[in-house]
C-alpha positions in Angstrom: 0.2 -0.2 0.0 1.1 3.5 -1.0 1.1 6.4 1.0 0.4 9.6 -0.5 3.2 11.3 -3.0 5.6 13.7 -0.7 8.2 15.1 -2.1 12.3 15.1 -0.8 15.6 16.0 -1.6 16.7 13.3 -3.0 20.7 11.6 -4.3 21.4 9.1 -6.7 24.3 6.3 -5.1 26.2 4.9 -7.1 27.4 1.3 -6.1 25.4 1.6 -3.2 21.6 0.3 -2.0 20.2 0.8 1.7 17.8 -1.5 3.0 15.4 -0.6 5.9 17.1 -0.2 9.1 20.2 -0.4 7.8 22.8 2.3 9.4 25.7 3.4 7.2 27.5 6.2 5.7 29.0 7.0 2.1 30.8 10.2 0.7 29.0 12.5 -1.5 31.0 15.2 -4.1 28.7 16.0 -6.6 27.4 19.4 -6.3 23.3 18.3 -6.5 23.9 15.8 -3.9 26.0 18.0 -1.5 23.6 20.5 -2.0 20.5 17.6 -1.5 21.9 17.3 1.9 22.0 20.8 2.5 18.4 21.7 2.0 17.5 18.3 3.8 19.6 19.3 7.0 17.6 22.7 6.8 14.5 21.1 7.2 13.6 17.6 8.9 17.1 15.5 7.6 14.7 13.4 5.6 16.2 12.3 2.3 15.3 10.3 -0.4 18.3 7.5 -1.4 18.2 5.9 -5.2 20.8 3.8 -6.4 21.6 4.6 -10.0 21.5 1.4 -12.7 25.1 2.5 -14.2 27.1 3.7 -11.4 29.5 5.6 -14.1 26.7 8.2 -15.5 27.5 11.8 -13.5 23.9 12.5 -14.0 21.4 10.2 -14.2 17.8 11.0 -15.6 14.9 9.2 -14.8 15.1 6.1 -17.0 18.7 5.6 -15.7 17.9 4.9 -11.9 16.0 1.7 -10.0 12.1 2.6 -9.2 12.1 1.4 -5.4 15.0 3.2 -3.3 14.7 4.0 0.6 13.7 7.3 3.0 16.3 7.6 5.1 17.1 10.2 8.3 20.7 11.9 8.1 22.0 11.2 11.3 25.6 13.1 10.6 27.4 15.4 7.8 31.2 15.5 8.1 32.8 18.0 6.1 35.9 16.6 4.6 38.6 18.1 2.3 38.0 18.8 -1.4 34.4 19.8 -0.7 33.4 16.1 0.1 30.9 15.0 2.8 30.6 12.2 4.5 27.1 11.4 5.5 25.5 8.4 8.4 22.1 7.6 7.4 19.4 5.1 8.6 17.0 3.6 6.3 13.5 4.3 7.4 11.4 2.8 4.5 10.7 2.3 1.0 9.8 4.3 -1.4 8.7 4.7 -5.3 10.5 6.8 -7.7 7.6 8.4 -9.2 9.1 11.7 -10.9 11.8 14.1 -10.6 10.2 17.6 -9.0 13.2 19.3 -9.8 16.7 18.5 -11.4 18.8 21.6 -10.5 20.3 23.0 -8.2 19.6 19.7 -6.6 17.7 16.7 -7.2 14.2 16.6 -5.4 11.8 13.7 -6.3 8.1 12.9 -6.2 7.7 9.7 -4.2 5.2 7.4 -2.3 6.5 5.8 0.5 5.2 1.7 0.7 3.8 0.2 3.4 3.4 -3.5 4.1 -0.5 -3.9 4.6 -0.2 -7.7 2.8 1.5 -9.0 6.3 -2.4 -9.4 8.2 -3.3 -11.3 5.1 -0.5 -14.4 5.5 -1.7 -16.7 7.9 0.4 -17.9 10.7 1.4 -21.2 9.7 2.5 -19.6 6.4 4.7 -17.1 9.0 5.7 -19.8 11.0 7.2 -21.6 8.2 9.3 -18.5 6.4 10.2 -17.4 9.4 12.0 -21.2 10.3 13.3 -21.2 6.6 14.9 -17.9 6.5 16.3 -18.6 10.1 17.4 -22.5 9.3 19.1 -21.0 6.0 20.8 -17.8 7.7 22.3 -20.7 10.8 23.2 -22.9 7.9 24.9 -20.3 6.0 26.5 -18.6 8.9 28.4 -21.7 9.7 29.1 -22.8 6.2 30.8 -19.2 5.3 32.3 -18.1 8.6 31.7 -14.3 7.3 29.2 -13.5 10.2 30.7 -13.6 13.7 29.0 -15.8 16.3 27.9 -13.2 18.7 25.7 -11.5 15.6 24.5 -14.1 14.3 23.6 -15.3 18.0 21.5 -12.2 18.1 20.0 -12.2 14.8 18.7 -15.6 15.3 17.0 -14.8 18.8 14.5 -12.5 16.8 11.0 -13.9 17.0 9.3 -11.2 14.1 9.4 -12.5 10.5 9.4 -8.8 9.0 12.7 -7.8 11.6 14.5 -11.4 11.1 14.2 -10.6 7.5 15.3 -7.2 7.7 18.3 -7.9 9.7 19.3 -10.2 7.7 19.1 -8.8 4.4 21.5 -6.1 6.2 23.9 -8.1 7.6 24.1 -10.4 4.9 27.4 -9.5 3.0 25.7 -9.0 -0.8 26.7 -6.9 -3.8 24.6 -3.5 -4.4 22.7 -5.7 -6.9 21.6 -8.3 -4.6 20.7 -5.3 -2.0 18.1 -4.0 -4.8 16.5 -7.4 -5.4 15.5 -7.2 -1.5 14.7 -3.6 -1.7 12.1 -3.9 -4.8 10.4 -6.8 -3.1 7.4 -5.2 -1.7 5.7 -7.5 0.1 6.8 -9.6 3.2 6.2 -13.0 1.1 8.3 -11.6 -1.9 11.0 -10.3 0.8 11.0 -13.7 2.1 11.1 -15.1 -1.5 14.2 -13.1 -2.7 16.1 -13.3 0.5 16.0 -17.3 0.3 17.1 -17.6 -3.3 20.3 -15.1 -2.2 20.5 -17.6 0.9 20.0 -20.7 -0.8 22.7 -19.1 -3.4 25.0 -18.2 -1.2 25.1 -21.6 0.4 25.8 -23.6 -2.7 28.8 -20.7 -3.6 30.0 -21.5 -0.4 30.1 -25.1 -0.9 31.6 -25.3 -4.5 34.0 -22.8 -3.3 35.1 -25.2 -0.9 35.0 -27.9 -2.4 36.5 -26.5 -5.2 38.8 -25.3 -2.6 39.5 -28.9 -0.8 40.4 -29.8 -4.6 42.9 -27.2 -5.0 44.6 -27.8 -1.3 44.5 -31.8 -1.6 46.4 -30.9 -5.6 48.5 -28.2 -3.5 49.6 -30.5 -0.5 50.2 -33.8 -3.1 52.2 -31.1 -5.2 54.1 -29.9 -1.8 54.7 -33.7 -1.0 55.8 -34.3 -4.2 58.4 -31.1 -4.1 59.6 -32.2 -0.3 60.3 -35.7 -1.8 62.3 -34.4 -4.6 64.4 -32.2 -2.8 65.0 -35.1 -0.2 65.9 -37.5 -3.3 68.0 -34.6 -4.6 69.8 -34.3 -1.4 70.1 -37.9 -1.1 71.6 -37.9 -4.6 73.9 -35.3 -4.0 75.0 -36.7 -0.8 75.7 -40.3 -2.8 77.0 -38.3 -5.9 74.7 -39.1 -8.0 72.7 -36.2 -10.4 68.9 -35.9 -10.8 68.1 -38.1 -13.6 65.7 -35.0 -14.8 68.4 -32.6 -14.3 71.0 -35.2 -17.0 68.2 -35.6 -18.9 67.7 -32.0 -19.8 71.8 -31.5 -19.7 72.2 -34.3 -22.5 69.1 -32.8 -24.6 71.4 -29.4 -24.8 74.6 -31.6 -25.4 72.9 -33.0 -28.4 71.2 -30.4 -29.7 75.0 -28.9 -29.8 76.6 -32.0 -31.4 78.2 -32.2 -34.6 77.0 -35.5 -36.0 75.1 -37.5 -38.7 71.4 -37.7 -38.6 71.7 -41.4 -37.9 73.6 -40.7 -35.0 71.1 -37.8 -33.7 68.2 -40.3 -34.1 70.0 -43.1 -32.0 71.2 -40.8 -29.1 67.5 -39.2 -29.3 65.5 -42.8 -29.1 68.3 -43.4 -26.0 67.2 -40.0 -24.1 63.3 -41.0 -24.6 63.8 -44.5 -23.4 65.7 -43.4 -20.1 63.1 -40.6 -19.6 60.4 -43.3 -19.5 62.6 -45.2 -16.8 60.7 -46.2 -13.6 63.0 -46.2 -10.8 65.0 -49.2 -12.5 68.5 -48.2 -11.4 70.2 -50.5 -12.6 68.7 -50.3 -16.1 69.4 -46.7 -15.9 73.0 -46.4 -15.0 73.5 -48.8 -17.9 71.4 -46.1 -20.4 73.4 -43.4 -18.8 76.7 -44.4 -19.3 75.5 -45.4 -23.5 74.5 -42.2 -23.8 77.0 -39.9 -22.0 79.4 -42.5 -24.4 77.5 -41.4 -27.4 77.9 -37.8 -27.0 81.3 -38.0 -25.7 82.5 -39.4 -29.9 83.7 -36.9 -31.8 81.3 -38.2 -35.0 82.2 -35.4 -37.3 84.6 -32.9 -35.6 87.9 -32.7 -36.6 91.1 -31.0 -36.4 92.4 -29.0 -39.8 95.5 -31.2 -41.1 98.7 -28.5 -41.7 100.1 -28.8 -45.2 103.3 -26.7 -44.6 105.8 -28.6 -45.8 108.9 -26.8 -44.3 107.3 -26.7 -40.8 106.8 -30.5 -40.8 110.1 -31.1 -42.0 111.7 -28.6 -39.3 109.8 -30.0 -36.6 110.7 -33.8 -37.6 114.7 -32.9 -38.0 114.8 -31.2 -34.8 112.4 -33.6 -32.8 114.8 -36.9 -33.8 118.2 -37.7 -35.3 118.5 -40.2 -38.1 115.1 -41.9 -38.8 115.3 -41.1 -42.7 113.1 -43.5 -44.2 109.9 -42.5 -41.2 110.5 -38.9 -41.8 110.2 -39.3 -46.4 107.4 -41.5 -46.0 105.8 -38.6 -43.8 106.9 -36.1 -46.3 105.5 -38.0 -48.9 102.0 -38.5 -47.5 101.8 -34.8 -47.1 102.9 -33.5 -50.3 99.9 -36.2 -51.6 97.4 -34.4 -49.1 98.1 -30.9 -50.4 98.2 -32.4 -54.2 95.1 -34.0 -54.0 93.6 -32.3 -50.7 92.9 -35.9 -49.5 95.6 -38.2 -49.5 94.7 -41.5 -48.0 95.9 -42.0 -44.7 99.2 -44.4 -44.5 99.0 -47.2 -42.4 102.8 -47.4 -41.1 104.4 -49.8 -39.2 107.8 -49.0 -37.4 110.1 -52.2 -36.4 113.5 -52.1 -34.6 114.9 -52.3 -31.5 114.1 -50.7 -28.2 114.8 -47.3 -28.0 114.9 -46.3 -31.3 113.0 -43.8 -31.4 109.9 -45.3 -32.6 107.2 -44.0 -30.4 108.4 -40.5 -29.9 108.9 -40.2 -33.6 105.1 -40.7 -33.8 104.7 -38.0 -31.3 106.8 -35.3 -33.8 104.8 -37.0 -36.3 100.9 -35.4 -35.0 103.0 -32.2 -33.8 104.1 -31.8 -37.8 100.6 -32.3 -39.0 99.1 -30.6 -36.5 96.7 -33.7 -35.3 95.6 -34.7 -31.8 98.1 -38.0 -30.8 96.4 -40.8 -29.1 98.5 -44.1 -27.9 97.2 -47.5 -27.4 98.9 -50.1 -26.2 98.7 -53.5 -27.6 101.3 -55.4 -25.0 99.6 -58.5 -23.9 96.3 -57.4 -24.7 94.6 -60.9 -25.5 90.6 -60.3 -25.4 89.0 -59.1 -28.8 86.8 -56.7 -27.0 89.5 -54.9 -25.7 89.7 -54.0 -29.4 86.1 -53.7 -30.6 84.5 -53.4 -26.9 81.7 -55.4 -25.1 78.1 -55.7 -25.9 76.1 -53.3 -23.6 74.4 -56.2 -22.5 77.3 -57.5 -20.2 77.4 -56.2 -16.8 80.4 -54.1 -16.7 80.6 -53.1 -20.5 82.2 -50.8 -21.9 83.6 -49.4 -25.4 87.0 -50.8 -27.1 90.5 -49.4 -27.1 89.9 -47.9 -30.4 86.6 -46.2 -29.3 88.2 -44.6 -25.9 90.7 -43.2 -27.7 89.3 -41.2 -29.9 87.1 -40.2 -26.7 90.2 -38.9 -25.7 91.6 -37.2 -28.9 88.5 -35.5 -28.9 88.4 -35.2 -33.0 87.8 -38.2 -35.2 90.7 -37.8 -37.0 93.9 -38.0 -34.7 97.3 -39.8 -35.1 96.5 -42.9 -33.1 99.9 -44.7 -31.9 99.4 -48.4 -31.8 102.2 -49.2 -29.5 104.2 -52.6 -29.1 101.7 -54.4 -32.2 103.9 -57.5 -32.2 103.0 -58.3 -28.5 99.1 -59.2 -29.2 98.1 -62.5 -28.5 94.9 -64.7 -28.4 93.4 -67.0 -26.6 89.5 -68.5 -26.1 88.1 -65.1 -25.7 89.3 -64.4 -29.3 92.3 -63.2 -31.7 93.3 -59.5 -31.0 94.9 -59.5 -34.4 91.9 -60.3 -36.3 89.8 -58.3 -34.6 92.8 -55.5 -35.8 92.2 -56.6 -39.0 89.1 -54.1 -39.4 90.7 -51.6 -37.5 93.8 -51.1 -40.3 91.9 -52.1 -43.2 91.4 -48.7 -45.5 88.4 -50.4 -47.6 86.8 -51.9 -44.2 87.5 -49.4 -41.4 85.2 -46.2 -42.9 82.1 -47.8 -41.2 83.8 -49.8 -38.1 82.0 -51.1 -35.7 81.9 -51.2 -31.6 80.0 -53.9 -30.1 79.0 -51.0 -27.1 78.3 -48.2 -29.3 76.4 -50.1 -32.2 76.8 -47.4 -34.5 79.0 -47.3 -37.3 82.3 -44.9 -37.0 84.5 -43.8 -39.7 88.0 -44.2 -39.0 89.0 -43.5 -42.4 90.7 -40.3 -42.0 92.4 -41.5 -38.8 96.6 -41.3 -39.2 97.9 -45.4 -37.5 101.3 -45.9 -36.9 102.2 -49.0 -35.7 105.6 -50.2 -33.3 106.8 -53.7 -33.1 110.5 -54.8 -32.2 110.1 -58.0 -34.0 108.1 -59.0 -37.3 107.8 -62.3 -36.6 105.0 -61.6 -33.9 102.6 -60.1 -36.3 100.5 -62.5 -37.9 100.8 -62.2 -42.0 97.9 -60.9 -42.5 97.9 -57.8 -40.1 101.5 -57.4 -41.6 100.3 -57.1 -45.2 97.7 -54.5 -44.4 100.9 -52.1 -42.8 103.7 -50.5 -44.7 106.6 -51.6 -42.8 109.8 -49.5 -42.1 112.5 -50.8 -40.4 114.2 -48.5 -38.3 117.7 -50.2 -37.2 120.0 -49.5 -34.2 122.1 -46.2 -33.9 125.3 -45.9 -34.9 128.1 -44.7 -32.5 128.2 -41.4 -34.2 124.4 -41.1 -34.0 124.2 -41.9 -29.9 127.0 -39.2 -29.9 124.9 -36.8 -31.6 121.8 -37.7 -30.2 123.0 -37.1 -26.7 124.7 -33.8 -27.4 121.2 -32.3 -28.9 118.5 -34.1 -26.9 119.3 -36.4 -24.5 121.9 -34.0 -22.1 119.6 -30.8 -21.9 116.4 -32.8 -21.5 118.3 -34.9 -18.5 119.6 -31.2 -17.2 116.3 -29.5 -17.1 114.4 -32.6 -15.2 117.1 -32.6 -12.6 117.2 -29.0 -12.3 120.6 -28.1 -13.7 121.0 -24.8 -15.2 123.1 -24.4 -18.4 127.0 -24.3 -18.1 126.5 -26.5 -14.5 127.3 -29.6 -16.7 130.1 -30.2 -19.2 130.0 -33.9 -20.3 133.0 -34.4 -23.1 132.7 -36.6 -26.2 135.3 -39.0 -24.9 133.1 -39.5 -21.6 129.7 -39.7 -24.1 131.6 -43.0 -26.3 133.0 -44.4 -23.3 129.5 -44.6 -22.0 128.3 -46.1 -25.4 130.6 -48.4 -25.4 131.6 -49.8 -21.8 128.0 -48.7 -19.7 125.4 -49.5 -22.5 124.8 -52.3 -24.9 121.9 -51.1 -26.9 120.7 -50.2 -30.2 119.0 -47.7 -28.7 119.5 -44.5 -26.3 117.6 -45.3 -23.9 119.9 -46.6 -21.0 122.4 -44.0 -22.4 119.8 -41.2 -21.2 119.3 -43.2 -18.2 123.0 -42.9 -17.8 123.0 -39.3 -18.4 120.6 -39.3 -15.8 122.7 -40.3 -13.1 125.2 -38.4 -14.0 122.8 -35.3 -13.7 121.9 -36.8 -10.1 125.4 -36.9 -8.8 126.4 -33.3 -10.3 123.6 -31.9 -8.5 124.7 -33.0 -5.3 128.4 -32.0 -5.7 127.1 -28.2 -7.0 124.7 -28.2 -3.4 127.0 -30.2 -0.8 130.5 -29.6 -2.4 129.7 -25.7 -3.7 130.9 -26.5 -7.5 130.0 -24.1 -9.8 130.6 -26.3 -12.8 131.5 -30.1 -13.7 132.6 -31.4 -16.2 132.7 -34.7 -16.9 135.6 -36.9 -19.1 136.6 -39.8 -20.1 139.2 -40.6 -16.5 136.8 -38.8 -14.1 133.4 -41.0 -15.5 133.7 -44.3 -13.4 133.4 -41.6 -10.4 129.7 -40.6 -11.4 129.2 -44.3 -13.2 131.2 -47.0 -11.7 132.9 -49.9 -13.1 133.0 -50.7 -16.9 129.9 -53.3 -17.5 130.2 -53.7 -21.1 134.0 -55.3 -23.3 132.9 -56.3 -26.8 134.6 -58.9 -27.9 137.6 -57.4 -29.7 138.8 -59.6 -32.6 141.6 -62.0 -31.9 145.4 -61.0 -32.6 146.5 -64.0 -34.0 144.7 -66.6 -36.2 143.3 -69.7 -35.1 142.3 -73.2 -35.6 138.7 -73.8 -35.1 138.0 -70.2 -34.0 135.7 -67.8 -36.6 134.0 -64.9 -35.6 130.4 -64.4 -36.7 127.8 -61.8 -36.5 124.3 -62.1 -34.6 121.2 -59.5 -33.9 119.2 -59.3 -30.6 116.5 -57.4 -30.0 119.1 -54.5 -28.0 121.3 -54.1 -31.4 124.2 -56.2 -33.1 126.7 -58.4 -31.5 129.5 -60.4 -32.6 130.0 -63.9 -31.6 133.1 -66.3 -31.3 132.6 -70.0 -32.3 134.9 -72.4 -31.4 135.3 -75.9 -32.6 137.5 -79.1 -31.3 137.9 -82.2 -33.6 139.0 -84.9 -31.0 139.4 -89.2 -31.4 135.9 -90.7 -31.2 132.6 -92.4 -32.7 132.1 -89.6 -35.7 129.2 -87.7 -32.7 128.8 -84.1 -33.3 128.2 -82.3 -30.2 126.3 -78.5 -30.1 126.4 -76.7 -26.4 125.7 -73.2 -25.9 122.2 -73.4 -25.5 121.6 -73.2 -29.3 117.9 -73.2 -30.6 116.8 -75.4 -32.9 117.3 -73.7 -36.3 121.1 -72.9 -35.4 121.6 -76.6 -34.5 120.0 -77.5 -38.4 122.8 -74.9 -39.7 125.5 -76.9 -37.9 124.3 -79.9 -39.2 124.0 -78.8 -42.9 127.6 -77.0 -42.5 129.0 -80.7 -41.5 127.2 -82.1 -43.9 128.7 -79.5 -46.9 132.2 -80.3 -45.6 132.0 -83.7 -45.8 130.7 -84.0 -49.3 133.8 -81.4 -50.3 136.1 -83.2 -47.4 138.2 -85.1 -51.1 139.3 -80.8 -52.1 141.0 -80.8 -48.9 142.6 -84.0 -48.5 140.3 -85.4 -45.9 139.1 -88.7 -46.0 135.6 -89.8 -45.1 137.5 -92.2 -42.3 138.2 -89.0 -40.3 134.6 -88.3 -39.5 133.8 -92.0 -38.4 136.6 -91.7 -35.9 136.7 -88.5 -34.5 134.2 -86.2 -32.7 133.4 -82.8 -33.7 132.4 -80.3 -30.9 130.4 -77.0 -31.8 130.7 -74.7 -29.0 129.5 -70.6 -28.5 130.1 -68.9 -25.6 128.2 -67.2 -23.2 126.3 -70.5 -22.9 123.8 -68.7 -20.3 122.5 -66.7 -23.2 120.0 -68.7 -26.0 121.1 -68.4 -29.2 119.0 -69.3 -32.7 118.9 -68.0 -36.4 120.3 -69.4 -39.9 122.5 -66.3 -40.2 125.8 -68.0 -38.4 125.2 -71.0 -40.7 128.7 -69.8 -42.8 130.8 -69.2 -39.5 129.9 -72.3 -38.0 131.0 -74.0 -41.1 134.1 -72.3 -41.6 134.9 -73.0 -38.0 134.6 -76.5 -38.5 136.5 -76.7 -41.8 139.1 -75.2 -40.3 139.0 -78.1 -37.6 138.8 -80.4 -39.8 141.8 -79.8 -41.9 143.8 -77.9 -39.8 143.8 -74.6 -41.3 143.2 -71.4 -39.5 141.1 -68.4 -39.7 142.2 -65.0 -39.7 141.4 -62.9 -36.8 140.3 -59.9 -38.4 137.5 -61.3 -40.1 133.8 -62.2 -39.4 130.9 -63.4 -41.6 127.2 -63.7 -41.2 125.2 -65.5 -43.8 123.3 -69.1 -44.1 124.2 -72.3 -45.7 122.8 -74.9 -47.6 123.9 -78.1 -48.0 125.2 -77.6 -51.6 127.4 -74.3 -50.0 125.1 -71.4 -51.0 125.4 -68.5 -49.4 121.5 -66.8 -48.8 120.8 -63.3 -47.3 120.1 -63.0 -43.7 118.5 -59.5 -41.7 119.9 -56.7 -39.0 122.9 -56.2 -41.4 122.8 -53.4 -40.0 123.1 -54.1 -36.2 125.5 -56.4 -36.9 127.9 -54.5 -38.9 128.3 -52.0 -36.5 128.8 -54.9 -33.9 131.9 -55.9 -36.0 133.1 -52.0 -36.4 133.2 -52.0 -32.3 134.4 -55.1 -32.0 137.7 -54.1 -34.2 137.0 -56.3 -37.4 138.3 -54.9 -40.8 136.7 -57.5 -43.2 133.2 -58.8 -43.3 131.8 -61.3 -45.4 128.2 -60.9 -46.5 125.7 -62.6 -48.3 125.8 -61.5 -52.1 122.1 -61.0 -51.7 122.2 -58.5 -49.4 123.9 -56.1 -51.7 121.2 -53.9 -52.1 121.2 -53.1 -48.0 125.1 -52.4 -48.2 124.1 -50.5 -51.1 121.6 -47.8 -48.7 123.3 -47.6 -45.6 125.2 -44.4 -44.5 128.9 -44.1 -45.2 129.7 -43.8 -41.4 128.7 -47.7 -40.6 131.0 -48.6 -43.4 134.0 -46.8 -42.7 136.9 -48.6 -41.9 135.2 -52.1 -42.6 136.0 -54.2 -45.7 132.7 -55.3 -47.3 133.2 -58.7 -49.7 130.3 -60.5 -51.0 129.9 -64.2 -50.9 127.8 -66.6 -53.0 129.2 -69.9 -52.2 131.3 -71.7 -49.3 134.2 -71.6 -51.4 134.5 -67.8 -52.0 134.0 -67.7 -48.0 136.8 -70.0 -47.4 139.2 -68.4 -50.1 138.5 -64.7 -47.7 138.4 -66.8 -44.5 141.3 -69.8 -44.5 144.6 -69.3 -43.9 146.6 -72.0 -46.4 
């Protein structure tokens, strides 16, 4: 029911709705609103408050305001700076906006106050039902939301009047102005109940949904928090154990894969292995295997290579400065460089350097790497007997690892290094496989472009690797393997070469090693020659370097203890540094003797002379061989005596002589094993001398294999043998005619002072050796 029309000053509220019984304050800044407050304060302090539909409109028209507003009583006005008023009001009753009475200088509206006359028309039961419903909904809302304090909720729930309960619940609910406006628009008690009930039900549902969402969110947060804490704990445990986080490793592997220089096939394989690692379910053993495999693949230099130097002058300078002699090796490397420069891609040679220990085979490889600007890696094959050492183990085995070739590439960091296969003649085989057979693929230029390591399982290109192998004895290298290499024989050094090497390299190196400065130690040439001849017995210079090092250490002690500024080592005072002489070469006999001939032998430490002694004594025609002779040497002696018996008539020796006499052949130094055919003509000459009584020249030595028909065959190790003859004071050496090319290739320094006589038959040997 509406009261008669009245006219009141009005304010259009922005974003605020005031309900009956609500006390609240709001700020007024618009000029019309300030004047409306002033007008109200001059009369009965009543003002009509109506809410704008759009808060952004500065001067709203009639259609931009809600139809139902509130008549309020102004309880307090406070002036604030900037012409701002803070007004405290209390809503008293609903009113309907009919029209604007005036808009300026302030808003004045014609309104009709609304009375709730319908309250008496509702039955008691209806009111009771509404009361209980609102009370129950409000109580549930308070319990669910927790937005209203217990004290306030308790006071509201004590209200027994339905109208008062609806008003108080509406006032105290934290609603937006649109929700309050809906309650204000409901002018009947039943309408107010319906709107408030719907709002309470909606708010309770919102609270329920919000709580459910919050619960799920909390569970997710708790789960994430739990996982985070567990991951952090696992991270700490792995850090304590020295293990990296798997996810961190996978990320690091992906970055390395992106940066890897490799063909698509390799990258695809590594990518699959990384994906496989990511899918592992805490299988520590399998994870460790895959991790090791991925790290191996990522560390290999698939397409990474260094640029080879093609500066011939620089290469020759490095080779000359680093090593004295070794002419054949240096020339072969220079030929390879020349071809590489002309063709842009010369085929890398596979060289095998064969020679006695200490002759610079290993160190020349390092110089070659420097000359070619290649990375240098060394693989020692001495004693290797398992094929898997070369090809690797299949990764299914526990403790599997790549082979030595793959490991060497990994160490070099490039795909075209110089790879030294040291002591290739010392490999062996057993039930696990033949190492030499595994090397066939590595050293075959037609196959090694697709070398497959059992562990890596991806083809590796070894065609750009420069292989250099070293060996002491060709007999230890299987024939198929030797056929794949270019053999360069490195002979022992002459005395003069050793002196040069000592002066140019060894002395300065040992002085630096032992802390001596330049000028503090001088070793004279006579002392060096004495060290070479009487303190060492070798083809190389390894022991010579040790002796020089020994002199340096004693010199350092003298400088510190005795205060010497300079030490000079001569041939006379050498024994005070190195002790007594250890070796004396078996010098040539001074006079010719019957039954004694001088032979020449090759050993792994160089050449040596053999004095072969033969005695003839009455007996039963037996032949004795002593001096720890090998089977080949014994057979040579048998061939020699058979030849002598066949030509006995030419020397007036009857056949009865051989039946009635025993022949004893002995080679001194019986503790040293001796073998080989090259002493054949020497034993035959000594036996013929003993049988005929003709003396053998003391200044002559010989070497050569003998046949039953008396032919003299070629032998090896000629350079070392001639050096041994020279040291022993021999003047003339008988050499097989087939070895003439070897003599022609030798330096004049070796042949100086020696008369070389080429022989093809035993008759020629006897004419030169026996004194008639």
